[in-house]
C-alpha positions, 0 to 999 in steps of 0.5 A, a space after each residue: 392631764 389637766 384638771 377640769 375647771 368644773 371639778 372641785 378640789 375635793 372631787 379631784 382628791 377623791 379621784 386621784 386617791 382612788 387612782 393611786 390605790 390609797 384609802 382615806 386612812 392612807 391619805 390621812 396618815 400621809 397628811 398627818 391629819 385625821 381620816 374625818 378631815 380627808 372625808 370632809 375635804 372630799 365632800 367639799 365640807 372642808 374647803 382647801 384654800 391655803 396653798 400650803 395645804 394644797 401642796 401637802 395634798 399634792 405631795 401626798 398624792 404624788 401629783 403636781 398641785 395643778 392637778 388639784 386646782 388649775 389656778 393654784 399659785 403662791 399669789 392666790 393664797 387667800 387672806 385669813 378673812 376671806 377664807 371659808 370657815 373650817 369644819 374641823 378643829 385646826 384653829 383650836 389645835 393652834 390655840 392649844 399649842 404652846 404656853 396659853 398666855 406667854 405674854 402674861 409672864 412678861 407682864 404684858 397686859 391683855 391686848 383686848 378688854 377683859 370680859 366679866 365673869 358673867 361674860 366668861 360664864 356665858 361663853 363657856 355655856 355656849 361652848 358646851 351647847 355647841 359640843 352637844 350639837 356637834 357643831 364643830 365649825 362654830 365651836 372651833 372658832 368660839 373656843 379658839 378665841 375663848 381659851 387665850 382670853 380666859 388664860 390671860 384674864 386669870 393671870 391678871 384678875 383680882 385674887 378674889 376672882 381667880 378661883 371662879 376663873 379657874 373653874 370656868 377655865 376647867 370647863 372650857 378645856 373640858 369642852 375642848 377635850 370632848 370635841 377633840 375626842 369626838 373628832 378623832 384627835 385624841 392627842 389634843 384631847 389629852 392635852 386639853 383634859 390635862 389643862 382642865 385638871 390643873 385648872 380645876 385643882 387651882 379652883 379648889 373644885 375636886 369634882 371638876 378634877 374628876 370631870 377632867 379625868 372623865 374627859 381624859 379617860 375618853 381621850 385614852 379610849 379613843 387612842 386605844 390606850 385602855 390601861 390608861 383609860 381605866 386608870 383615869 376612871 378607876 382612880 376616881 371611882 375608888 376615891 368616890 365610892 365610899 363617899 357615894 354610900 352616904 345617904 346625903 351624898 350630893 346629887 352632882 357627886 352621885 351623877 359624876 360617880 355614875 358617869 365614871 362607872 359608865 366609862 369603865 363599862 365601855 372599857 370592859 366591853 371593848 376588852 370583852 370582859 362581860 362580867 365587869 361590863 355588867 357590873 358597872 352598868 348595874 352600879 350606874 343603874 343603881 346610882 341613876 335610880 337614886 337620882 330619880 331622873 336625867 341630869 346633866 351635871 358636868 355635861 355628862 348627861 348622866 341619868 337613867 336614860 344615858 345608862 340604858 344608852 350605854 347598856 345598848 352600846 356595851 351590848 353591841 361591843 360585846 356582840 350581843 345585838 339581840 340584847 342591844 335591840 331589846 334594851 333600845 326598844 324601851 329607850 326614849 332619848 328625846 330629852 337628851 342632846 342631839 349628840 347623845 341621841 345621834 350616838 344612841 341611834 348609831 349604836 342601834 344601827 350597829 346592832 341591826 348591822 350585826 343582825 344583817 338588818 340593812 333596812 333598819 340599820 339604814 333608817 337608824 343612821 338616817 335619823 341620826 344624820 338628821 340630828 347631828 350630820 357632822 357626827 354621822 359623816 365623820 365618826 369612825 364607827 358610823 363610817 364602818 357600819 356604812 361600809 358593812 351595810 354596803 357589803 351586806 346589800 351589794 349588788 342591790 344597795 338601797 338608794 338611801 344607803 348609797 346616798 348616805 355613803 356618798 355624803 359620808 365619802 364612804 363610796 
């Protein structure tokens, strides 16, 4: 059988995967990729132009490469400038690989003019803007250029500028770690967080070290390494706790301490430890009350609103859907980033799904998708709740839910 020229590679991948009885996670494992990458390929969001990737897909599916694309041939492989932008973080993974600035060890000068400190600061801020918007295609391209540039710059800069460059380097790697965690690539997130931690120490910025531990803890949670996640978060809380008792404790330090308590709340909720979960949520509430409003120190978005969002999330993890929905009624997340708003709505949808409220859960997911489509289409929790809602409503699956499932490549 030959593939119809009217069908995309993604459509053929989906057909052949199903015909072979493979799940998306099975294909992802065979490819050495994330499930979200497979989902993006099947939806046509992640283009597959390189012959090597086509061949790897064909091998994983146990079919000839021409079953995926009729015109596939070695001479057809696209030049890099002709390829459509990737929607995952492959380019960023490559930029993270190996020594960050090997040429500098051999006294090679930077290949391009070095940006100024102000330029680097602007580029790091832009990276975090893309993280909070869940714009991974643009983010991958942006950070893949920024990281090698700032790594070279810090090794050739005048001594008086190095501390500032190290601090910016730490923030750039924290953005890298956060994005990898959200794209289910926790191994790379761990590497990025570790580099951020080292850069923060070289900058003489202990709070940036703690912010790097915050990113590391999230990477460990995504890998289901809860003991390591707790160690990363608890080590910071233990040191910071006595300092935050002082009335004159700086607000940014209070904010970071509160964010670390939210990490510990999530860890304990996932382990089913109800008492410890509420203890950390209550402590974070107290810190947020002292701050008096929402902040975004170290890009944690910590404040009263984010505490209540975590109260909803941890209640869902503990199976307390009724409590989660009760708390959610009083949350106005409109002042937070699209990523945070979307994540909150995802937890609201999960709570409704636990109560078998298909319509309400679907509405929450649709609202979340409008805010941050990449997050809802690719987040493992979103895909799980969509599957649950389809099972709950089958055989009368609402059209809006079916369409969302199609966009997310769940059905």
